[in-house]
N, C-alpha and C positions, 0 to 999 in steps of 0.2 A: 128203454128208460133206464135210469140209474137210481139206486137207493144207497144213500151214504149212512153208515152207522158209526157213531162216534162213542168213545169211552175214555175214561182216565181222568176226568175232572174230579174236583173235591176241594176240601179245606186243608190248607197247609200253612205253617208258620213262615214268616219272612226268613229268607235264607234257605228254605227247603226246596225240594224238587218234585216235579210231577212229569209224567209222560202221557201225552194224549195219543190216541190211536183213531184212525178212521179207515174203514174198509168200504170200497165201492162194489156193490153187487150189481153186475150187469153182464150182458152176454154179447152185445154187438157194438158197444160204445168204445171208441178208441181214445183212451185218456192221454192227454198231452201234458197239461199242467195240473199239479196238485198244490193246494195252498191252505194256509190257516189264516183266518181273520179273527178279530175279537171286537167285542162291543161292550165297553164299560157302562155302568148304569147312567142313563141320561145322556149318553154320548153317541157319536156315529160309529159305524162299523168300519174298522181299518185293517189293512193288510198287515199281517205279522211276519209271515215267511212264505216263500214260494219256491217250487222246485219243478224244473222241466224234465223232459225225457232224457236230456243229455247230462243229467245230474247238476245242471247249473242252478245255483241258489241265489236268493235275494232275501234280505232281512230288513225290517224296520230298524231305524237307528237305535230305538229304545231297547231293543232286545239283542243286538249284536254282541257276541261274546258270551251270552247267557243261554240262548235258545239255539237248538239245532234241529233242522228239518231233515227227514230222511224218508225214503219210500222203498217199497218192495213191489216191483212191477208184477211179479208172479202172483202176488196175492191181491193186487189192486189196492194196496194199502199205503197210507202216509202216516208218519209219526211226527210228533213235536216233543222233543226232550227239553224241558224247561228247568234250568238250574238257577240258583241264587235269586229265587223269586222275591218280588217286592210287593207291598200292598197295592202299588199302582198297576200291577199286572192283573188285579181282580177284574174279571170280565166274563162274559159268555164267549166261548171260543167256538168258531164255526169252521168246519171243513168245507172246502170249495174245490170243485174239479172242472176243468175245461177240456173239451176234446171234440171229436167228430162222430156223428152217427149218420151213416149213409152220406158221407161227404159234407154234411151240414154241421156247422159249429154250434155247440150247445154248452150250457154250464149248469151245474147243480150244486145245491147247498145241503149240508147236513143239518140236523135238528138243533145242534148246539149243545155244549157241555159247560157247566158252570165251574169256574176256577175262582176260589176265594183265598186270598193271602192275608193272614192276620199279622198285625204288627207286634 
């Protein structure tokens, strides 16, 4: 099994920065993709950024140039550096990992961390 522990959310003024962290605690799960999703109040959960094992990345258009995803495979950790934050970035941010356990594909979600951007 995998336990994802997130941290780094909070309240920030527009134009400010935050860095989210997520660590996966596991012993036999082979992590392939590490991602960040977000869910604004009353809206659906959408992909923000994704990073594969080859350091290939993908971003939602709304965050390109402002957010940067990175990972530390030795620590089973993924990070999201968020700069130039806007009120529209206010949401609960979730860490998501996909990989294999005994050759079976599985995916896991973190508990979510609140990011609030004030205008």
